[in-house]
C-alpha positions in Angstrom: 0.0 0.0 0.0 1.1 3.6 -0.7 -0.2 6.5 1.3 -1.0 9.6 -0.7 -2.0 12.7 1.2 -3.0 10.5 4.1 -5.0 8.0 2.1 -3.8 4.5 1.5 -4.0 3.2 -2.0 -2.9 0.0 -3.7 -0.4 1.6 -6.0 2.8 -0.3 -5.3 4.7 -1.2 -8.5 3.0 1.6 -10.4 4.8 4.6 -12.0 4.3 7.9 -10.2 3.4 9.9 -13.4 0.7 7.4 -14.3 -0.8 7.6 -10.8 -0.8 11.4 -10.8 -2.5 11.6 -14.2 -5.2 9.1 -13.2 -5.9 11.1 -10.1 -6.4 14.2 -12.3 -3.2 16.1 -11.5 -1.5 18.3 -14.1 2.1 17.2 -13.9 3.3 20.7 -14.6 1.5 22.1 -11.6 2.3 19.7 -8.8 5.1 19.0 -6.4 5.6 15.5 -4.9 7.3 14.6 -1.7 8.2 10.9 -1.4 9.2 9.6 2.0 10.4 13.0 3.1 12.3 14.0 -0.1 11.2 16.0 -3.2 10.8 13.9 -6.4 12.2 16.0 -9.4 9.6 16.4 -12.1 12.0 14.8 -14.6 11.8 11.6 -12.6 8.0 11.2 -12.3 7.8 8.8 -15.3 10.7 6.6 -13.9 9.7 6.6 -10.3 8.2 3.3 -9.4 6.1 3.4 -6.2 7.0 0.8 -3.5 4.9 -0.8 -0.7 5.1 1.5 2.3 5.9 4.7 0.4 4.3 7.9 1.8 3.6 10.7 -0.8 2.5 14.2 -0.3 1.1 15.8 -3.5 0.7 19.6 -3.6 -1.0 21.3 -6.6 -0.2 24.8 -7.5 -3.1 27.2 -8.3 -2.8 30.5 -10.1 -4.7 33.6 -9.3 -4.5 36.7 -7.3 
């Protein structure tokens, strides 16, 4: 199980970029922390999620 923003999901073995897209995130407008470290955007498509990972996903919103 992988915990994303406090919610456990069965995503172990899946690629981060695919999971983010399926959840409706725009990859250009998010930051992802995995187990306490920031995942560089260039590695989203090569980062395979592992059982026990904890992710925090933050979406950026424009406006004023």
